[in-house]
C-alpha positions as CSV (number, residue, x, y, z in Angstrom):
1,L,20.2,-27.6,37.8
2,E,19.2,-31.4,38.9
3,V,15.6,-31.8,38.7
4,L,14.1,-34.9,41.6
5,E,11.3,-36.8,40.5
6,G,8.0,-35.2,42.2
7,A,10.0,-32.3,43.6
8,N,7.3,-28.9,42.8
9,E,9.1,-25.9,44.8
10,L,12.2,-24.4,44.0
11,R,14.0,-23.3,46.8
12,I,16.0,-20.1,46.5
13,L,19.0,-19.9,49.2
14,L,21.4,-16.6,49.6
15,C,24.2,-16.9,51.7
16,R,27.3,-16.3,52.6
17,E,30.6,-16.0,53.7
18,K,31.3,-17.1,57.0
19,N,34.5,-17.8,59.0
20,T,35.0,-18.6,62.1
21,G,38.1,-18.5,63.9
22,S,39.9,-22.0,61.6
23,K,36.2,-23.3,60.7
24,K,35.2,-21.8,56.6
25,G,31.7,-22.2,56.0
26,T,28.3,-20.5,54.6
27,S,24.8,-18.6,56.2
28,V,22.1,-18.1,54.7
29,I,20.7,-14.6,54.7
30,A,17.7,-14.5,52.7
31,A,15.6,-17.7,51.5
32,C,11.9,-18.4,49.2
33,G,10.6,-21.4,47.5
34,I,9.1,-20.6,44.8
35,F,6.1,-23.4,43.3
36,V,7.0,-24.3,40.0
37,N,4.0,-25.7,39.0
38,E,2.9,-21.8,39.2
39,I,5.7,-20.6,37.0
40,I,4.9,-22.8,34.9
41,D,0.8,-21.7,34.1
42,A,2.2,-18.3,33.8
43,V,3.8,-18.2,31.1
44,P,5.8,-15.9,29.8
45,I,6.1,-14.0,33.3
46,D,8.3,-11.3,34.8
47,K,7.8,-11.1,38.2
48,Y,9.0,-10.4,42.2
49,F,8.7,-12.7,44.8
50,E,10.1,-11.4,48.4
51,M,12.5,-13.4,50.4
52,F,12.2,-13.9,54.6
53,K,15.2,-14.3,56.7
54,P,15.3,-17.0,58.1
55,N,15.7,-17.9,61.6
56,Q,15.4,-14.1,62.4
57,G,12.3,-13.4,60.1
58,G,11.3,-9.7,58.8
59,E,12.1,-9.4,54.3
60,G,15.0,-10.4,53.1
61,G,14.4,-7.8,49.8
62,F,13.4,-9.6,46.8
63,I,14.3,-11.5,44.2
64,R,13.2,-11.2,40.1
65,I,12.3,-14.1,37.6
66,G,12.0,-13.9,34.4
67,L,11.2,-17.6,31.8
68,D,9.5,-17.5,28.6
69,F,9.7,-20.0,25.9
70,A,11.1,-19.9,22.9
71,P,8.8,-21.2,19.4
72,D,11.0,-23.8,19.0
73,G,11.1,-25.8,22.1
74,T,14.2,-23.9,24.1
75,S,13.3,-21.5,27.5
76,T,15.0,-19.2,28.5
77,A,15.7,-17.7,31.7
78,N,16.5,-15.1,33.7
79,V,16.4,-14.2,37.6
80,K,18.2,-11.0,39.7
81,A,17.8,-10.5,43.6
82,I,17.3,-7.6,44.8
């Protein structure tokens, strides 16, 4: 995952394949934005974030993020859409 300098938000998009005739593409069915600094400051973390439905409003489900740092400086992360 590429991290751009000055980036502070992780945007998660849940997409579905969309076929219209001979055209193929994707449509976003749920999304959320998470401020990375808030997550890193709270490590270890195991938290649910609410997703929303773009252009429709309303709830889009939840995403669960787990993050922890190991003593050797490495990190582990788990992400599940619910």
